[in-house]
RODO-2510 file (C-alpha; in nm, 4 decimals, decimal comma):
residues 296
     n   res          X          Y          Z
     1     m     9,6796    11,5662    12,5977
     2     d     9,6735    11,3336    12,2965
     3     t     9,9859    11,2311    12,1085
     4     f     9,9643    11,4928    11,8361
     5     e     9,9031    11,7734    12,0838
     6     s    10,2318    11,6695    12,2451
     7     y    10,4055    11,7297    11,9084
     8     q    10,2366    12,0679    11,8870
     9     t    10,3570    12,1594    12,2344
    10     q    10,7131    12,0357    12,1847
    11     l    10,7733    12,1872    11,8413
    12     a    10,5753    12,5114    11,8619
    13     d    10,7651    12,8385    11,8412
    14     p    10,7091    13,1198    12,0923
    15     d    10,4862    13,2961    11,8376
    16     s    10,2868    12,9835    11,7432
    17     q     9,9108    12,9959    11,7945
    18     f     9,6395    12,7309    11,7622
    19     i     9,2710    12,7505    11,6774
    20     e     8,9971    12,4876    11,6419
    21     v     8,8219    12,5049    11,3035
    22     n     8,6129    12,2425    11,1200
    23     g     8,7619    11,9446    11,2998
    24     f     9,1251    12,0601    11,2902
    25     r     9,3467    12,2182    11,5519
    26     l     9,5203    12,4595    11,3157
    27     h     9,8690    12,5926    11,3803
    28     y     9,9218    12,9517    11,2662
    29     k    10,1324    13,2620    11,3079
    30     r    10,0074    13,6177    11,2954
    31     r    10,1873    13,9414    11,2099
    32     g    10,0829    14,3040    11,1789
    33     s     9,7510    14,4687    11,2483
    34     g     9,4704    14,6417    11,0695
    35     q     9,1260    14,5768    10,9294
    36     t     9,2507    14,3835    10,6244
    37     l     9,3479    14,0186    10,6591
    38     i     9,6016    13,8561    10,4264
    39     l     9,5796    13,4779    10,4608
    40     l     9,8712    13,2711    10,3286
    41     l     9,8181    12,9165    10,1937
    42     h    10,1335    12,7112    10,1314
    43     g    10,1733    12,4195     9,8919
    44     s    10,1731    12,0436     9,9500
    45     f    10,4375    11,8772    10,1722
    46     l    10,5489    12,2142    10,3138
    47     s    10,4328    12,4340    10,6022
    48     l    10,3702    12,7941    10,7002
    49     k    10,7499    12,8319    10,6980
    50     s    10,7157    12,8633    10,3211
    51     w    10,6092    13,2248    10,3882
    52     s    10,8722    13,3173    10,6487
    53     g    11,0640    13,5451    10,4116
    54     v    10,7628    13,7573    10,3136
    55     m    10,5451    13,7822    10,6257
    56     a    10,7210    14,0868    10,7730
    57     p    10,6925    14,3123    10,4650
    58     l    10,3320    14,2028    10,4077
    59     a    10,2520    14,2850    10,7704
    60     e    10,3460    14,6489    10,7121
    61     q    10,0115    14,7000    10,5370
    62     a     9,7718    14,4456    10,6879
    63     t     9,7156    14,1685    10,9381
    64     v     9,8953    13,8628    10,7986
    65     v     9,8235    13,5036    10,8988
    66     a    10,0112    13,1984    10,7725
    67     f     9,8876    12,8563    10,8798
    68     d     9,9775    12,4920    10,8336
    69     r     9,7298    12,3379    10,5904
    70     p     9,5783    11,9930    10,6639
    71     v     9,8352    11,7093    10,6626
    72     c    10,1183    11,9606    10,7074
    73     g    10,3231    12,1211    10,9819
    74     l    10,1860    12,1355    11,3342
    75     t     9,8198    12,1274    11,2320
    76     s     9,6441    11,8186    11,3689
    77     r     9,5882    11,5112    11,1535
    78     p     9,2424    11,3777    11,2487
    79     l     9,1583    11,0355    11,1100
    80     p     8,8159    10,8937    11,0234
    81     s     8,6618    10,6317    11,2457
    82     g     8,4847    10,3177    11,1339
    83     k     8,3871    10,3126    10,7673
    84     e     8,4033    10,6889    10,7120
    85     s     8,6062    10,7937    10,4085
    86     g     8,7633    11,1047    10,5589
    87     a     8,6604    11,3060    10,2517
    88     s     8,4592    11,5400    10,4714
    89     l     8,7858    11,6676    10,6177
    90     y     9,0479    11,6285    10,3466
    91     s     8,8699    11,6832    10,0161
    92     a     8,9451    12,0000     9,8218
    93     a     8,5904    12,1226     9,8802
    94     a     8,6238    12,0687    10,2545
    95     q     8,9522    12,2594    10,2559
    96     g     8,7788    12,5499    10,0843
    97     e     8,5130    12,5436    10,3562
    98     l     8,7917    12,5373    10,6140
    99     i     8,9409    12,8580    10,4721
   100     a     8,6049    13,0365    10,4777
   101     a     8,5482    12,9283    10,8384
   102     l     8,9016    13,0238    10,9424
   103     i     8,8578    13,3797    10,8157
   104     v     8,5572    13,4215    11,0433
   105     a     8,7235    13,2430    11,3349
   106     l     9,0123    13,4898    11,3133
   107     g     8,7663    13,7767    11,3540
   108     f     8,7356    13,8996    10,9950
   109     e     8,4623    13,9109    10,7344
   110     r     8,6891    13,8795    10,4311
   111     a     9,0514    13,8123    10,3434
   112     i     9,3003    13,8521    10,0631
   113     l     9,4128    13,4974     9,9878
   114     i     9,7674    13,4342     9,8680
   115     g     9,8001    13,0703     9,7683
   116     s    10,1069    12,8846     9,6445
   117     s    10,0797    12,5692     9,4308
   118     t     9,7974    12,3531     9,5765
   119     g     9,7396    12,6356     9,8236
   120     g     9,6496    12,8447     9,5195
   121     t     9,4084    12,5748     9,4073
   122     i     9,2316    12,5853     9,7437
   123     a     9,2347    12,9660     9,7482
   124     l     9,0649    12,9690     9,4075
   125     m     8,8048    12,7152     9,5223
   126     t     8,7305    12,9287     9,8273
   127     a     8,6749    13,2350     9,6096
   128     l     8,4390    13,0412     9,3816
   129     s     8,2401    12,8894     9,6692
   130     h     8,2493    13,1833     9,9120
   131     p     8,3103    13,5059     9,7175
   132     e     8,1696    13,7010    10,0120
   133     r     8,4760    13,5925    10,2136
   134     v     8,7414    13,6832     9,9549
   135     q     8,8610    14,0402     9,9030
   136     g     9,1287    13,9467     9,6516
   137     l     9,3338    13,6568     9,5160
   138     i     9,7029    13,6148     9,4474
   139     l     9,7587    13,2773     9,2823
   140     v    10,1250    13,1748     9,2869
   141     d    10,1998    12,8893     9,0461
   142     a     9,8535    12,7541     9,1271
   143     m     9,7558    12,4075     9,0064
   144     v     9,4463    12,4462     8,7883
   145     y     9,5211    12,2747     8,4568
   146     s     9,7487    12,0003     8,5914
   147     g     9,8605    11,8192     8,9059
   148     y     9,6361    11,8202     9,2108
   149     a     9,3431    11,9910     9,0369
   150     t     9,3222    11,7288     8,7611
   151     s     9,4123    11,4138     8,9554
   152     e     9,1613    11,1380     9,0217
   153     v     9,2040    10,7705     9,1037
   154     p     8,9781    10,5460     8,8872
   155     g     8,6830    10,4017     9,0777
   156     p     8,7918    10,0341     9,0783
   157     v     9,1444    10,1268     9,1895
   158     l     9,0038    10,3549     9,4580
   159     a     8,7862    10,0719     9,5903
   160     m     9,0871     9,8387     9,6022
   161     m     9,2964    10,0993     9,7836
   162     r     9,0239    10,1449    10,0433
   163     t     9,0020     9,7697    10,0966
   164     l     9,3789     9,7368    10,1290
   165     k     9,4317    10,0750    10,2941
   166     p     9,6986     9,9665    10,5498
   167     a     9,9196     9,8157    10,2789
   168     f     9,8857    10,1140    10,0434
   169     t     9,9405    10,3556    10,3326
   170     g    10,2669    10,1839    10,4216
   171     l    10,3852    10,1771    10,0609
   172     m    10,3037    10,5423    10,0018
   173     g    10,4733    10,6384    10,3267
   174     v    10,7954    10,4647    10,2246
   175     m    10,7905    10,6262     9,8798
   176     i    10,7341    10,9773    10,0137
   177     d    11,0069    10,9327    10,2739
   178     r    11,2590    10,8263    10,0092
   179     l    11,1640    11,0854     9,7468
   180     y    11,0830    11,3832     9,9697
   181     a    11,4129    11,5711     9,9480
   182     k    11,4502    11,5230     9,5732
   183     a    11,0918    11,6369     9,5058
   184     i    11,1159    11,9513     9,7193
   185     r    11,4507    12,0520     9,5701
   186     k    11,2940    12,0412     9,2224
   187     f    11,0570    12,3198     9,3306
   188     w    11,3597    12,5511     9,3340
   189     y    11,5242    12,6881     9,0205
   190     v    11,8627    12,7137     9,1941
   191     q    11,8500    12,4169     9,4275
   192     e    12,1547    12,5290     9,6266
   193     r    11,9468    12,8155     9,7660
   194     l    11,7484    12,5660     9,9724
   195     s    11,9578    12,4873    10,2783
   196     e    11,9836    12,1359    10,4151
   197     a    11,8607    12,2675    10,7511
   198     s    11,5428    12,4161    10,6003
   199     l    11,4774    12,0994    10,4010
   200     a    11,5196    11,8882    10,7152
   201     e    11,2746    12,1104    10,9055
   202     f    11,0119    12,0844    10,6335
   203     k    11,0446    11,7059    10,6287
   204     r    11,0355    11,6754    11,0081
   205     d    10,7247    11,8926    11,0361
   206     f    10,5495    11,7027    10,7584
   207     m    10,6210    11,3560    10,8956
   208     l    10,4648    11,3972    11,2384
   209     g    10,2297    11,1563    11,4090
   210     p     9,9961    10,9627    11,1765
   211     w    10,1124    11,1660    10,8772
   212     d    10,1039    10,8699    10,6400
   213     k     9,7473    10,7766    10,7358
   214     a     9,6304    11,1380    10,7066
   215     f     9,8004    11,1771    10,3689
   216     m     9,6281    10,8609    10,2480
   217     e     9,2911    11,0102    10,3477
   218     l     9,3750    11,3206    10,1469
   219     f     9,4880    11,1080     9,8527
   220     l     9,1685    10,9011     9,8580
   221     a     8,9612    11,2206     9,8714
   222     t     9,1311    11,3758     9,5672
   223     r     8,8988    11,4347     9,2715
   224     r     8,9191    11,6133     8,9364
   225     l     8,8056    11,9675     9,0185
   226     n     8,7189    12,1011     8,6700
   227     l     8,8105    12,4507     8,7814
   228     d     8,8751    12,5725     8,4274
   229     a     8,5021    12,5442     8,3530
   230     r     8,4193    12,7730     8,6476
   231     l     8,6698    13,0522     8,5974
   232     d     8,4281    13,2785     8,4103
   233     a     8,2191    13,2937     8,7300
   234     l     8,5036    13,4426     8,9317
   235     d     8,4442    13,8053     9,0217
   236     v     8,7312    13,8812     9,2582
   237     p     9,0377    14,1005     9,1926
   238     t     9,3057    13,8500     9,0933
   239     l     9,6792    13,8493     9,0352
   240     v     9,8462    13,5413     8,8878
   241     v    10,2169    13,4992     8,9636
   242     t    10,4655    13,2488     8,8227
   243     g    10,8312    13,1707     8,8698
   244     e    11,0083    13,2093     8,5365
   245     h    11,1551    12,8592     8,5590
   246     d    10,8742    12,6683     8,7320
   247     r    10,9009    12,2963     8,6507
   248     a    10,5885    12,1878     8,8428
   249     v    10,3377    12,4337     8,6916
   250     k    10,4725    12,5668     8,3656
   251     p    10,4609    12,9471     8,3254
   252     e    10,2410    12,8950     8,0192
   253     e     9,9760    12,7406     8,2457
   254     s     9,9815    13,0399     8,4778
   255     e     9,9561    13,2778     8,1828
   256     r     9,6596    13,0772     8,0529
   257     l     9,4982    13,1057     8,3967
   258     a     9,5410    13,4829     8,4014
   259     q     9,3865    13,5102     8,0565
   260     a     9,0862    13,2986     8,1633
   261     i     8,9999    13,5167     8,4636
   262     a     8,8303    13,8442     8,3754
   263     g     9,0494    14,1413     8,4685
   264     a     9,3296    13,9274     8,6133
   265     e     9,6853    14,0582     8,6141
   266     f     9,9940    13,8488     8,5434
   267     r    10,3485    13,8729     8,6810
   268     v    10,6592    13,6661     8,6114
   269     i    10,9327    13,6484     8,8743
   270     a    11,2709    13,6029     8,7086
   271     d    11,5354    13,3629     8,8364
   272     a    11,2821    13,1599     9,0376
   273     g    11,1098    12,8241     9,0252
   274     h    10,7865    12,6912     9,1757
   275     l    10,8237    12,8714     9,5105
   276     p    10,9231    13,2319     9,4293
   277     q    10,8144    13,3535     9,7746
   278     e    11,0868    13,1297     9,9202
   279     e    11,3519    13,1518     9,6504
   280     r    11,3312    13,5264     9,5798
   281     p    11,1244    13,6875     9,8585
   282     e    11,2192    14,0466     9,7781
   283     a    11,1302    14,0049     9,4110
   284     f    10,8059    13,8366     9,5155
   285     i    10,7039    14,1328     9,7304
   286     a    10,7951    14,3743     9,4518
   287     a    10,5781    14,1778     9,2077
   288     i    10,2648    14,1910     9,4222
   289     e    10,2905    14,5202     9,6102
   290     d    10,1103    14,7382     9,3512
   291     f     9,8210    14,4936     9,3298
   292     l     9,7940    14,4778     9,7083
   293     a     9,8041    14,8546     9,7434
   294     r     9,4960    14,8838     9,5240
   295     i     9,2830    14,6342     9,7180
   296     v     9,3985    14,6594    10,0800
***
């Protein structure tokens, strides 16, 4: 058993499951039954626990799977060997391929993807690249016009970071460690709703094993995705959801996204920030249940 598998064994819950897909040993949890799969994609720095308040009601109408995305939770953090860049595992395109492969590995042909923040970005990419695998999309404060989807390190800087990777990895690790709690709290409209215990669990599960090295590989693989230019090609039933007080992805961006996707619906969840499924789980379910009922 390698070092990271020991973390997986020690920290797994009784209902934790693991599956090998595209170079990762993915940690996931499964609820419900039925021929329809709802696959839940959390945002950056978090884990499948982001969906803990909504899995049970969703499982009343379908099979629901939440998993830890690469560089998060109890999912393995494979590192490149030699001079490999790691982009084949951690790039946005590779993560979209991972989702398509995971759907099949779980025994389904298609899935309804519910993606939060960068999880929404990856869900959208999956639908564009593998529409045959996507039955429907629910994009929750997805990053399309800002943040992850528009970030790219200039070529000369990228080359320098690769050359000095150990130093930049250490620096980034220190910065994330110091700023983690403050950054996550800002995802919430009412920050007091996020308990110190939950915040500590998220941080512990993120900072496992070679987390800093794996995050650096993801950072180096980040490219401008130009998703806005591809939205007219999307032909999947889509619901766009935003928290009324989202500071990370402004509600105006989500409304713009809904308007750019043919036939997309738009819902605003009041009294919530960037993570409405965590902050107001009952309101989140109420906002998406009609859409789900039509496509499940």
